[in-house]
PDB file with SEQRES, HELIX, SHEET and CRYST1 records, atoms N, CA, C and O in Angstrom:
SEQRES   1 A   79  MET LYS THR LYS LEU THR ARG ARG ALA ASP PHE LEU THR          
SEQRES   2 A   79  GLN MET ASN ALA MET ILE PRO CYS GLU LYS ILE LEU ILE          
SEQRES   3 A   79  LYS LEU SER SER HIS TYR PRO LYS ALA SER PRO PRO LEU          
SEQRES   4 A   79  GLU VAL MET LEU ARG ILE ASP PHE LEU GLN ASN GLY PHE          
SEQRES   5 A   79  ASN ASP ALA ASP ARG GLN PHE SER GLY ILE SER ILE GLU          
SEQRES   6 A   79  VAL ILE PRO ASP GLU THR LYS MET LEU HIS PHE ARG HIS          
SEQRES   7 A   79  PHE                                                          
HELIX    1 AA1 ARG A    7  MET A   18  1                                  12    
HELIX    2 AA2 CYS A   21  SER A   29  1                                   9    
HELIX    3 AA3 LEU A   39  PHE A   52  1                                  14    
HELIX    4 AA4 ARG A   57  SER A   60  1                                   4    
HELIX    5 AA5 ILE A   64  VAL A   66  5                                   3    
HELIX    6 AA6 GLU A   70  HIS A   78  1                                   9    
CRYST1    1.000    1.000    1.000  90.00  90.00  90.00 P 1           1          
ATOM      1  N   MET A   1       0.832  -1.174   0.000  1.00  0.00           N  
ATOM      2  CA  MET A   1       0.000   0.000   0.000  1.00  0.00           C  
ATOM      3  C   MET A   1       0.884   1.247   0.000  1.00  0.00           C  
ATOM      4  O   MET A   1       1.831   1.342   0.781  1.00  0.00           O  
ATOM      5  N   LYS A   2       0.582   2.167  -0.847  1.00  0.00           N  
ATOM      6  CA  LYS A   2       1.388   3.377  -0.989  1.00  0.00           C  
ATOM      7  C   LYS A   2       0.849   4.468  -0.060  1.00  0.00           C  
ATOM      8  O   LYS A   2      -0.356   4.714  -0.007  1.00  0.00           O  
ATOM      9  N   THR A   3       1.766   5.121   0.673  1.00  0.00           N  
ATOM     10  CA  THR A   3       1.340   6.208   1.552  1.00  0.00           C  
ATOM     11  C   THR A   3       1.602   7.543   0.873  1.00  0.00           C  
ATOM     12  O   THR A   3       2.533   7.683   0.080  1.00  0.00           O  
ATOM     13  N   LYS A   4       0.769   8.513   1.196  1.00  0.00           N  
ATOM     14  CA  LYS A   4       0.898   9.843   0.624  1.00  0.00           C  
ATOM     15  C   LYS A   4       2.065  10.576   1.289  1.00  0.00           C  
ATOM     16  O   LYS A   4       2.212  10.541   2.510  1.00  0.00           O  
ATOM     17  N   LEU A   5       2.880  11.231   0.486  1.00  0.00           N  
ATOM     18  CA  LEU A   5       4.016  12.002   0.995  1.00  0.00           C  
ATOM     19  C   LEU A   5       3.490  13.332   1.528  1.00  0.00           C  
ATOM     20  O   LEU A   5       2.910  14.122   0.784  1.00  0.00           O  
ATOM     21  N   THR A   6       3.693  13.567   2.804  1.00  0.00           N  
ATOM     22  CA  THR A   6       3.209  14.806   3.409  1.00  0.00           C  
ATOM     23  C   THR A   6       4.119  15.968   3.025  1.00  0.00           C  
ATOM     24  O   THR A   6       5.250  15.767   2.582  1.00  0.00           O  
ATOM     25  N   ARG A   7       3.614  17.173   3.199  1.00  0.00           N  
ATOM     26  CA  ARG A   7       4.434  18.353   2.907  1.00  0.00           C  
ATOM     27  C   ARG A   7       5.665  18.386   3.798  1.00  0.00           C  
ATOM     28  O   ARG A   7       6.755  18.754   3.360  1.00  0.00           O  
ATOM     29  N   ARG A   8       5.480  17.997   5.048  1.00  0.00           N  
ATOM     30  CA  ARG A   8       6.600  17.991   5.991  1.00  0.00           C  
ATOM     31  C   ARG A   8       7.676  16.996   5.556  1.00  0.00           C  
ATOM     32  O   ARG A   8       8.863  17.324   5.542  1.00  0.00           O  
ATOM     33  N   ALA A   9       7.261  15.791   5.204  1.00  0.00           N  
ATOM     34  CA  ALA A   9       8.211  14.774   4.766  1.00  0.00           C  
ATOM     35  C   ALA A   9       8.913  15.214   3.485  1.00  0.00           C  
ATOM     36  O   ALA A   9      10.114  14.995   3.328  1.00  0.00           O  
ATOM     37  N   ASP A  10       8.172  15.831   2.573  1.00  0.00           N  
ATOM     38  CA  ASP A  10       8.756  16.333   1.331  1.00  0.00           C  
ATOM     39  C   ASP A  10       9.786  17.428   1.623  1.00  0.00           C  
ATOM     40  O   ASP A  10      10.875  17.438   1.049  1.00  0.00           O  
ATOM     41  N   PHE A  11       9.430  18.339   2.515  1.00  0.00           N  
ATOM     42  CA  PHE A  11      10.349  19.411   2.874  1.00  0.00           C  
ATOM     43  C   PHE A  11      11.626  18.859   3.509  1.00  0.00           C  
ATOM     44  O   PHE A  11      12.725  19.295   3.165  1.00  0.00           O  
ATOM     45  N   LEU A  12      11.491  17.904   4.434  1.00  0.00           N  
ATOM     46  CA  LEU A  12      12.663  17.326   5.104  1.00  0.00           C  
ATOM     47  C   LEU A  12      13.548  16.565   4.121  1.00  0.00           C  
ATOM     48  O   LEU A  12      14.772  16.567   4.253  1.00  0.00           O  
ATOM     49  N   THR A  13      12.934  15.921   3.145  1.00  0.00           N  
ATOM     50  CA  THR A  13      13.707  15.230   2.112  1.00  0.00           C  
ATOM     51  C   THR A  13      14.512  16.231   1.294  1.00  0.00           C  
ATOM     52  O   THR A  13      15.685  15.998   1.000  1.00  0.00           O  
ATOM     53  N   GLN A  14      13.883  17.350   0.925  1.00  0.00           N  
ATOM     54  CA  GLN A  14      14.586  18.391   0.169  1.00  0.00           C  
ATOM     55  C   GLN A  14      15.703  19.013   1.002  1.00  0.00           C  
ATOM     56  O   GLN A  14      16.803  19.244   0.499  1.00  0.00           O  
ATOM     57  N   MET A  15      15.422  19.282   2.264  1.00  0.00           N  
ATOM     58  CA  MET A  15      16.434  19.861   3.148  1.00  0.00           C  
ATOM     59  C   MET A  15      17.617  18.913   3.309  1.00  0.00           C  
ATOM     60  O   MET A  15      18.771  19.343   3.309  1.00  0.00           O  
ATOM     61  N   ASN A  16      17.328  17.641   3.445  1.00  0.00           N  
ATOM     62  CA  ASN A  16      18.383  16.638   3.583  1.00  0.00           C  
ATOM     63  C   ASN A  16      19.255  16.581   2.327  1.00  0.00           C  
ATOM     64  O   ASN A  16      20.464  16.368   2.417  1.00  0.00           O  
ATOM     65  N   ALA A  17      18.646  16.770   1.169  1.00  0.00           N  
ATOM     66  CA  ALA A  17      19.391  16.737  -0.089  1.00  0.00           C  
ATOM     67  C   ALA A  17      20.226  18.011  -0.294  1.00  0.00           C  
ATOM     68  O   ALA A  17      21.279  17.965  -0.931  1.00  0.00           O  
ATOM     69  N   MET A  18      19.764  19.135   0.238  1.00  0.00           N  
ATOM     70  CA  MET A  18      20.444  20.416   0.012  1.00  0.00           C  
ATOM     71  C   MET A  18      21.625  20.665   0.946  1.00  0.00           C  
ATOM     72  O   MET A  18      22.584  21.335   0.564  1.00  0.00           O  
ATOM     73  N   ILE A  19      21.565  20.143   2.139  1.00  0.00           N  
ATOM     74  CA  ILE A  19      22.607  20.420   3.133  1.00  0.00           C  
ATOM     75  C   ILE A  19      23.725  19.392   2.983  1.00  0.00           C  
ATOM     76  O   ILE A  19      23.478  18.192   3.103  1.00  0.00           O  
ATOM     77  N   PRO A  20      24.943  19.843   2.723  1.00  0.00           N  
ATOM     78  CA  PRO A  20      26.063  18.914   2.546  1.00  0.00           C  
ATOM     79  C   PRO A  20      26.637  18.455   3.892  1.00  0.00           C  
ATOM     80  O   PRO A  20      27.770  18.787   4.241  1.00  0.00           O  
ATOM     81  N   CYS A  21      25.843  17.693   4.636  1.00  0.00           N  
ATOM     82  CA  CYS A  21      26.248  17.277   5.986  1.00  0.00           C  
ATOM     83  C   CYS A  21      27.580  16.536   5.995  1.00  0.00           C  
ATOM     84  O   CYS A  21      28.401  16.762   6.883  1.00  0.00           O  
ATOM     85  N   GLU A  22      27.806  15.663   5.031  1.00  0.00           N  
ATOM     86  CA  GLU A  22      29.040  14.878   5.025  1.00  0.00           C  
ATOM     87  C   GLU A  22      30.271  15.777   4.939  1.00  0.00           C  
ATOM     88  O   GLU A  22      31.253  15.556   5.649  1.00  0.00           O  
ATOM     89  N   LYS A  23      30.224  16.783   4.079  1.00  0.00           N  
ATOM     90  CA  LYS A  23      31.364  17.694   3.935  1.00  0.00           C  
ATOM     91  C   LYS A  23      31.578  18.518   5.204  1.00  0.00           C  
ATOM     92  O   LYS A  23      32.714  18.737   5.625  1.00  0.00           O  
ATOM     93  N   ILE A  24      30.497  18.967   5.798  1.00  0.00           N  
ATOM     94  CA  ILE A  24      30.594  19.751   7.027  1.00  0.00           C  
ATOM     95  C   ILE A  24      31.130  18.881   8.158  1.00  0.00           C  
ATOM     96  O   ILE A  24      31.954  19.331   8.954  1.00  0.00           O  
ATOM     97  N   LEU A  25      30.665  17.642   8.228  1.00  0.00           N  
ATOM     98  CA  LEU A  25      31.110  16.735   9.283  1.00  0.00           C  
ATOM     99  C   LEU A  25      32.597  16.437   9.183  1.00  0.00           C  
ATOM    100  O   LEU A  25      33.272  16.307  10.204  1.00  0.00           O  
ATOM    101  N   ILE A  26      33.112  16.328   7.972  1.00  0.00           N  
ATOM    102  CA  ILE A  26      34.550  16.084   7.790  1.00  0.00           C  
ATOM    103  C   ILE A  26      35.349  17.231   8.384  1.00  0.00           C  
ATOM    104  O   ILE A  26      36.356  17.010   9.056  1.00  0.00           O  
ATOM    105  N   LYS A  27      34.901  18.457   8.136  1.00  0.00           N  
ATOM    106  CA  LYS A  27      35.610  19.627   8.675  1.00  0.00           C  
ATOM    107  C   LYS A  27      35.480  19.728  10.195  1.00  0.00           C  
ATOM    108  O   LYS A  27      36.440  20.084  10.878  1.00  0.00           O  
ATOM    109  N   LEU A  28      34.302  19.417  10.722  1.00  0.00           N  
ATOM    110  CA  LEU A  28      34.075  19.539  12.158  1.00  0.00           C  
ATOM    111  C   LEU A  28      34.690  18.409  12.974  1.00  0.00           C  
ATOM    112  O   LEU A  28      35.094  18.626  14.116  1.00  0.00           O  
ATOM    113  N   SER A  29      34.767  17.219  12.412  1.00  0.00           N  
ATOM    114  CA  SER A  29      35.155  16.040  13.184  1.00  0.00           C  
ATOM    115  C   SER A  29      36.552  16.138  13.795  1.00  0.00           C  
ATOM    116  O   SER A  29      36.803  15.555  14.850  1.00  0.00           O  
ATOM    117  N   SER A  30      37.446  16.851  13.161  1.00  0.00           N  
ATOM    118  CA  SER A  30      38.790  16.953  13.732  1.00  0.00           C  
ATOM    119  C   SER A  30      38.858  17.959  14.880  1.00  0.00           C  
ATOM    120  O   SER A  30      39.832  17.974  15.632  1.00  0.00           O  
ATOM    121  N   HIS A  31      37.840  18.791  15.018  1.00  0.00           N  
ATOM    122  CA  HIS A  31      37.838  19.823  16.057  1.00  0.00           C  
ATOM    123  C   HIS A  31      36.878  19.538  17.203  1.00  0.00           C  
ATOM    124  O   HIS A  31      37.089  20.004  18.323  1.00  0.00           O  
ATOM    125  N   TYR A  32      35.834  18.780  16.931  1.00  0.00           N  
ATOM    126  CA  TYR A  32      34.804  18.544  17.940  1.00  0.00           C  
ATOM    127  C   TYR A  32      35.019  17.167  18.559  1.00  0.00           C  
ATOM    128  O   TYR A  32      35.145  16.183  17.831  1.00  0.00           O  
ATOM    129  N   PRO A  33      35.063  17.078  19.867  1.00  0.00           N  
ATOM    130  CA  PRO A  33      35.323  15.782  20.519  1.00  0.00           C  
ATOM    131  C   PRO A  33      34.194  14.785  20.267  1.00  0.00           C  
ATOM    132  O   PRO A  33      33.030  15.157  20.118  1.00  0.00           O  
ATOM    133  N   LYS A  34      34.572  13.520  20.224  1.00  0.00           N  
ATOM    134  CA  LYS A  34      33.562  12.479  20.062  1.00  0.00           C  
ATOM    135  C   LYS A  34      32.766  12.401  21.354  1.00  0.00           C  
ATOM    136  O   LYS A  34      33.317  12.222  22.440  1.00  0.00           O  
ATOM    137  N   ALA A  35      31.474  12.537  21.209  1.00  0.00           N  
ATOM    138  CA  ALA A  35      30.615  12.551  22.386  1.00  0.00           C  
ATOM    139  C   ALA A  35      29.258  11.960  22.038  1.00  0.00           C  
ATOM    140  O   ALA A  35      28.979  11.604  20.893  1.00  0.00           O  
ATOM    141  N   SER A  36      28.453  11.874  23.034  1.00  0.00           N  
ATOM    142  CA  SER A  36      27.086  11.441  22.821  1.00  0.00           C  
ATOM    143  C   SER A  36      26.201  12.650  23.054  1.00  0.00           C  
ATOM    144  O   SER A  36      26.345  13.298  24.091  1.00  0.00           O  
ATOM    145  N   PRO A  37      25.323  12.979  22.182  1.00  0.00           N  
ATOM    146  CA  PRO A  37      24.986  12.341  20.915  1.00  0.00           C  
ATOM    147  C   PRO A  37      26.047  12.615  19.846  1.00  0.00           C  
ATOM    148  O   PRO A  37      26.887  13.501  20.006  1.00  0.00           O  
ATOM    149  N   PRO A  38      26.000  11.851  18.766  1.00  0.00           N  
ATOM    150  CA  PRO A  38      26.992  11.999  17.697  1.00  0.00           C  
ATOM    151  C   PRO A  38      26.980  13.398  17.065  1.00  0.00           C  
ATOM    152  O   PRO A  38      25.984  14.119  17.120  1.00  0.00           O  
ATOM    153  N   LEU A  39      28.089  13.745  16.483  1.00  0.00           N  
ATOM    154  CA  LEU A  39      28.270  15.051  15.859  1.00  0.00           C  
ATOM    155  C   LEU A  39      27.216  15.321  14.784  1.00  0.00           C  
ATOM    156  O   LEU A  39      26.722  16.443  14.678  1.00  0.00           O  
ATOM    157  N   GLU A  40      26.867  14.318  13.992  1.00  0.00           N  
ATOM    158  CA  GLU A  40      25.867  14.520  12.931  1.00  0.00           C  
ATOM    159  C   GLU A  40      24.519  14.917  13.522  1.00  0.00           C  
ATOM    160  O   GLU A  40      23.838  15.785  12.976  1.00  0.00           O  
ATOM    161  N   VAL A  41      24.134  14.304  14.609  1.00  0.00           N  
ATOM    162  CA  VAL A  41      22.867  14.648  15.260  1.00  0.00           C  
ATOM    163  C   VAL A  41      22.912  16.100  15.743  1.00  0.00           C  
ATOM    164  O   VAL A  41      21.949  16.844  15.556  1.00  0.00           O  
ATOM    165  N   MET A  42      24.016  16.501  16.358  1.00  0.00           N  
ATOM    166  CA  MET A  42      24.153  17.869  16.853  1.00  0.00           C  
ATOM    167  C   MET A  42      24.056  18.867  15.698  1.00  0.00           C  
ATOM    168  O   MET A  42      23.401  19.902  15.822  1.00  0.00           O  
ATOM    169  N   LEU A  43      24.706  18.557  14.581  1.00  0.00           N  
ATOM    170  CA  LEU A  43      24.688  19.442  13.417  1.00  0.00           C  
ATOM    171  C   LEU A  43      23.271  19.588  12.860  1.00  0.00           C  
ATOM    172  O   LEU A  43      22.828  20.702  12.580  1.00  0.00           O  
ATOM    173  N   ARG A  44      22.569  18.485  12.701  1.00  0.00           N  
ATOM    174  CA  ARG A  44      21.212  18.526  12.154  1.00  0.00           C  
ATOM    175  C   ARG A  44      20.255  19.270  13.085  1.00  0.00           C  
ATOM    176  O   ARG A  44      19.413  20.037  12.618  1.00  0.00           O  
ATOM    177  N   ILE A  45      20.373  19.056  14.381  1.00  0.00           N  
ATOM    178  CA  ILE A  45      19.525  19.782  15.330  1.00  0.00           C  
ATOM    179  C   ILE A  45      19.826  21.267  15.273  1.00  0.00           C  
ATOM    180  O   ILE A  45      18.913  22.091  15.330  1.00  0.00           O  
ATOM    181  N   ASP A  46      21.095  21.612  15.162  1.00  0.00           N  
ATOM    182  CA  ASP A  46      21.472  23.023  15.083  1.00  0.00           C  
ATOM    183  C   ASP A  46      20.857  23.685  13.848  1.00  0.00           C  
ATOM    184  O   ASP A  46      20.353  24.804  13.934  1.00  0.00           O  
ATOM    185  N   PHE A  47      20.896  23.003  12.700  1.00  0.00           N  
ATOM    186  CA  PHE A  47      20.256  23.542  11.487  1.00  0.00           C  
ATOM    187  C   PHE A  47      18.768  23.779  11.726  1.00  0.00           C  
ATOM    188  O   PHE A  47      18.231  24.828  11.368  1.00  0.00           O  
ATOM    189  N   LEU A  48      18.121  22.812  12.324  1.00  0.00           N  
ATOM    190  CA  LEU A  48      16.682  22.951  12.571  1.00  0.00           C  
ATOM    191  C   LEU A  48      16.377  24.074  13.549  1.00  0.00           C  
ATOM    192  O   LEU A  48      15.459  24.862  13.322  1.00  0.00           O  
ATOM    193  N   GLN A  49      17.128  24.152  14.622  1.00  0.00           N  
ATOM    194  CA  GLN A  49      16.854  25.179  15.615  1.00  0.00           C  
ATOM    195  C   GLN A  49      17.134  26.570  15.073  1.00  0.00           C  
ATOM    196  O   GLN A  49      16.379  27.501  15.353  1.00  0.00           O  
ATOM    197  N   ASN A  50      18.195  26.730  14.310  1.00  0.00           N  
ATOM    198  CA  ASN A  50      18.510  28.044  13.756  1.00  0.00           C  
ATOM    199  C   ASN A  50      17.526  28.458  12.676  1.00  0.00           C  
ATOM    200  O   ASN A  50      17.123  29.620  12.611  1.00  0.00           O  
ATOM    201  N   GLY A  51      17.141  27.524  11.838  1.00  0.00           N  
ATOM    202  CA  GLY A  51      16.267  27.877  10.728  1.00  0.00           C  
ATOM    203  C   GLY A  51      14.795  27.875  11.058  1.00  0.00           C  
ATOM    204  O   GLY A  51      14.028  28.657  10.496  1.00  0.00           O  
ATOM    205  N   PHE A  52      14.396  27.013  11.957  1.00  0.00           N  
ATOM    206  CA  PHE A  52      12.966  26.822  12.155  1.00  0.00           C  
ATOM    207  C   PHE A  52      12.554  26.803  13.616  1.00  0.00           C  
ATOM    208  O   PHE A  52      11.373  26.649  13.925  1.00  0.00           O  
ATOM    209  N   ASN A  53      13.508  26.957  14.513  1.00  0.00           N  
ATOM    210  CA  ASN A  53      13.235  26.877  15.947  1.00  0.00           C  
ATOM    211  C   ASN A  53      12.458  25.595  16.256  1.00  0.00           C  
ATOM    212  O   ASN A  53      11.477  25.600  16.998  1.00  0.00           O  
ATOM    213  N   ASP A  54      12.924  24.519  15.670  1.00  0.00           N  
ATOM    214  CA  ASP A  54      12.253  23.236  15.791  1.00  0.00           C  
ATOM    215  C   ASP A  54      13.320  22.150  15.860  1.00  0.00           C  
ATOM    216  O   ASP A  54      14.456  22.367  15.436  1.00  0.00           O  
ATOM    217  N   ALA A  55      12.971  21.015  16.378  1.00  0.00           N  
ATOM    218  CA  ALA A  55      13.890  19.886  16.399  1.00  0.00           C  
ATOM    219  C   ALA A  55      13.136  18.650  15.921  1.00  0.00           C  
ATOM    220  O   ALA A  55      12.672  17.848  16.731  1.00  0.00           O  
ATOM    221  N   ASP A  56      13.020  18.505  14.641  1.00  0.00           N  
ATOM    222  CA  ASP A  56      12.284  17.394  14.057  1.00  0.00           C  
ATOM    223  C   ASP A  56      13.139  16.137  14.111  1.00  0.00           C  
ATOM    224  O   ASP A  56      14.233  16.097  13.548  1.00  0.00           O  
ATOM    225  N   ARG A  57      12.640  15.116  14.789  1.00  0.00           N  
ATOM    226  CA  ARG A  57      13.411  13.887  14.970  1.00  0.00           C  
ATOM    227  C   ARG A  57      13.637  13.143  13.667  1.00  0.00           C  
ATOM    228  O   ARG A  57      14.644  12.449  13.530  1.00  0.00           O  
ATOM    229  N   GLN A  58      12.721  13.265  12.698  1.00  0.00           N  
ATOM    230  CA  GLN A  58      12.883  12.559  11.430  1.00  0.00           C  
ATOM    231  C   GLN A  58      14.114  13.075  10.685  1.00  0.00           C  
ATOM    232  O   GLN A  58      14.900  12.278  10.173  1.00  0.00           O  
ATOM    233  N   PHE A  59      14.291  14.390  10.617  1.00  0.00           N  
ATOM    234  CA  PHE A  59      15.441  14.958   9.917  1.00  0.00           C  
ATOM    235  C   PHE A  59      16.722  14.723  10.688  1.00  0.00           C  
ATOM    236  O   PHE A  59      17.744  14.370  10.100  1.00  0.00           O  
ATOM    237  N   SER A  60      16.681  14.911  11.992  1.00  0.00           N  
ATOM    238  CA  SER A  60      17.906  14.810  12.781  1.00  0.00           C  
ATOM    239  C   SER A  60      18.373  13.376  12.951  1.00  0.00           C  
ATOM    240  O   SER A  60      19.535  13.145  13.286  1.00  0.00           O  
ATOM    241  N   GLY A  61      17.503  12.419  12.729  1.00  0.00           N  
ATOM    242  CA  GLY A  61      17.899  11.020  12.793  1.00  0.00           C  
ATOM    243  C   GLY A  61      18.170  10.528  14.203  1.00  0.00           C  
ATOM    244  O   GLY A  61      19.077   9.723  14.416  1.00  0.00           O  
ATOM    245  N   ILE A  62      17.405  10.996  15.157  1.00  0.00           N  
ATOM    246  CA  ILE A  62      17.635  10.583  16.537  1.00  0.00           C  
ATOM    247  C   ILE A  62      16.414   9.891  17.107  1.00  0.00           C  
ATOM    248  O   ILE A  62      15.293  10.049  16.623  1.00  0.00           O  
ATOM    249  N   SER A  63      16.665   9.127  18.140  1.00  0.00           N  
ATOM    250  CA  SER A  63      15.564   8.540  18.888  1.00  0.00           C  
ATOM    251  C   SER A  63      15.398   9.349  20.163  1.00  0.00           C  
ATOM    252  O   SER A  63      16.269  10.145  20.516  1.00  0.00           O  
ATOM    253  N   ILE A  64      14.333   9.157  20.824  1.00  0.00           N  
ATOM    254  CA  ILE A  64      14.023   9.938  22.015  1.00  0.00           C  
ATOM    255  C   ILE A  64      15.067   9.729  23.116  1.00  0.00           C  
ATOM    256  O   ILE A  64      15.225  10.594  23.978  1.00  0.00           O  
ATOM    257  N   GLU A  65      15.776   8.609  23.104  1.00  0.00           N  
ATOM    258  CA  GLU A  65      16.747   8.301  24.149  1.00  0.00           C  
ATOM    259  C   GLU A  65      18.022   9.128  24.045  1.00  0.00           C  
ATOM    260  O   GLU A  65      18.722   9.282  25.045  1.00  0.00           O  
ATOM    261  N   VAL A  66      18.349   9.664  22.874  1.00  0.00           N  
ATOM    262  CA  VAL A  66      19.627  10.357  22.716  1.00  0.00           C  
ATOM    263  C   VAL A  66      19.470  11.841  22.406  1.00  0.00           C  
ATOM    264  O   VAL A  66      20.382  12.446  21.842  1.00  0.00           O  
ATOM    265  N   ILE A  67      18.352  12.432  22.755  1.00  0.00           N  
ATOM    266  CA  ILE A  67      18.159  13.858  22.510  1.00  0.00           C  
ATOM    267  C   ILE A  67      19.116  14.638  23.410  1.00  0.00           C  
ATOM    268  O   ILE A  67      19.094  14.457  24.628  1.00  0.00           O  
ATOM    269  N   PRO A  68      19.951  15.497  22.838  1.00  0.00           N  
ATOM    270  CA  PRO A  68      20.886  16.258  23.659  1.00  0.00           C  
ATOM    271  C   PRO A  68      20.161  17.306  24.484  1.00  0.00           C  
ATOM    272  O   PRO A  68      19.148  17.863  24.061  1.00  0.00           O  
ATOM    273  N   ASP A  69      20.694  17.562  25.660  1.00  0.00           N  
ATOM    274  CA  ASP A  69      20.067  18.581  26.492  1.00  0.00           C  
ATOM    275  C   ASP A  69      20.493  19.972  26.031  1.00  0.00           C  
ATOM    276  O   ASP A  69      21.340  20.115  25.148  1.00  0.00           O  
ATOM    277  N   GLU A  70      19.905  20.975  26.630  1.00  0.00           N  
ATOM    278  CA  GLU A  70      20.142  22.362  26.219  1.00  0.00           C  
ATOM    279  C   GLU A  70      21.608  22.758  26.372  1.00  0.00           C  
ATOM    280  O   GLU A  70      22.134  23.504  25.546  1.00  0.00           O  
ATOM    281  N   THR A  71      22.271  22.271  27.413  1.00  0.00           N  
ATOM    282  CA  THR A  71      23.676  22.609  27.648  1.00  0.00           C  
ATOM    283  C   THR A  71      24.567  22.072  26.537  1.00  0.00           C  
ATOM    284  O   THR A  71      25.455  22.777  26.059  1.00  0.00           O  
ATOM    285  N   LYS A  72      24.337  20.822  26.122  1.00  0.00           N  
ATOM    286  CA  LYS A  72      25.142  20.244  25.038  1.00  0.00           C  
ATOM    287  C   LYS A  72      24.954  21.030  23.747  1.00  0.00           C  
ATOM    288  O   LYS A  72      25.920  21.284  23.027  1.00  0.00           O  
ATOM    289  N   MET A  73      23.709  21.420  23.449  1.00  0.00           N  
ATOM    290  CA  MET A  73      23.465  22.203  22.242  1.00  0.00           C  
ATOM    291  C   MET A  73      24.124  23.581  22.337  1.00  0.00           C  
ATOM    292  O   MET A  73      24.642  24.087  21.341  1.00  0.00           O  
ATOM    293  N   LEU A  74      24.110  24.184  23.510  1.00  0.00           N  
ATOM    294  CA  LEU A  74      24.744  25.481  23.708  1.00  0.00           C  
ATOM    295  C   LEU A  74      26.259  25.383  23.482  1.00  0.00           C  
ATOM    296  O   LEU A  74      26.844  26.228  22.803  1.00  0.00           O  
ATOM    297  N   HIS A  75      26.889  24.353  24.052  1.00  0.00           N  
ATOM    298  CA  HIS A  75      28.331  24.164  23.843  1.00  0.00           C  
ATOM    299  C   HIS A  75      28.651  23.931  22.367  1.00  0.00           C  
ATOM    300  O   HIS A  75      29.632  24.459  21.844  1.00  0.00           O  
ATOM    301  N   PHE A  76      27.811  23.134  21.703  1.00  0.00           N  
ATOM    302  CA  PHE A  76      28.025  22.889  20.263  1.00  0.00           C  
ATOM    303  C   PHE A  76      27.900  24.182  19.481  1.00  0.00           C  
ATOM    304  O   PHE A  76      28.717  24.455  18.602  1.00  0.00           O  
ATOM    305  N   ARG A  77      26.888  24.985  19.789  1.00  0.00           N  
ATOM    306  CA  ARG A  77      26.669  26.227  19.075  1.00  0.00           C  
ATOM    307  C   ARG A  77      27.838  27.191  19.289  1.00  0.00           C  
ATOM    308  O   ARG A  77      28.258  27.867  18.350  1.00  0.00           O  
ATOM    309  N   HIS A  78      28.358  27.259  20.496  1.00  0.00           N  
ATOM    310  CA  HIS A  78      29.513  28.130  20.765  1.00  0.00           C  
ATOM    311  C   HIS A  78      30.759  27.638  20.050  1.00  0.00           C  
ATOM    312  O   HIS A  78      31.583  28.438  19.607  1.00  0.00           O  
ATOM    313  N   PHE A  79      30.901  26.297  19.935  1.00  0.00           N  
ATOM    314  CA  PHE A  79      32.035  25.732  19.202  1.00  0.00           C  
ATOM    315  C   PHE A  79      32.011  26.222  17.764  1.00  0.00           C  
ATOM    316  O   PHE A  79      32.884  25.862  16.974  1.00  0.00           O  
TER     317      PHE A  79                                                      
END                                                                             
């Protein structure tokens, strides 16, 4: 059975295609310590919070168990 693509899902797919996360992660990985949650999750959440003041779990690729707290996001943003 085929499901209808929602506007939100379509937008997140386009956003995922437009943002060169892999290239950005290569540059950041040598400077940012390995921590939990992973650097890619922090980067995606930062994009969402800066652009939309939102943290959509589908785009960021996280489960509810690894959502970073406000302090971790603040340190990442200052980095």
